[in-house]
C-alpha positions, 0 to 999 in steps of 0.5 A: 112468459115461460113457466117451468117446474123441477125438483131439487136434488138437495142444493145447498142454501143459506140465508141472512133473512135478506137474501137466499144464496143457492150453492151449486154443485149439490151440497147439504142444505143448512141454516147459516151460522148465527150472525150478530143480529140473529143468535139462532143455532144452525139447524139442518133443513131437509129438502127431500120434497122441495121443488121449484117453479120458475117464471121467466120472460119480460112479463114474469114480474107483472104476472107474478104481481097479479097472482101472488100475495107479496109485493113482487114489484119491490123484490130486487134481484138477488133477494127473496120474500115469503109469499102465497098464491091464494084462490079466488076465495082467499084460501092458500093454494101454495106457500113459498119463498119467492126468489128474484135471481135476475131482473126478469126471472123468479123462482118459487121455492116450494119446501113441500113440493107440488111444483108441477101442480102449481105450474100447471095451474099458473099456465092456465 
């Protein structure tokens, strides 16, 4: 399994609360327009500190299932869920959106950064 981290240079993203869509090349990141289910007003999302930890390989899903608070095994490709990585004492180490772009790859989107710390700790 490979674990890498990197910073985001303001990619575009939108969500319908079921699926997070990242847009490349770089464009402003906003909440999508209101849908019939959700009448929220679009709101800009600052991503200056957002970073990503990528987990990939044959055992990435099994590893993430054993480490994170959400049920990673039920996360289907193309979807995301909010999750947390807890300490052995149950304290929150990181909160993130966990995306599964491919069957054997996960992206932990950390809106407040610190991906290099998370990557280093997960690699131990």
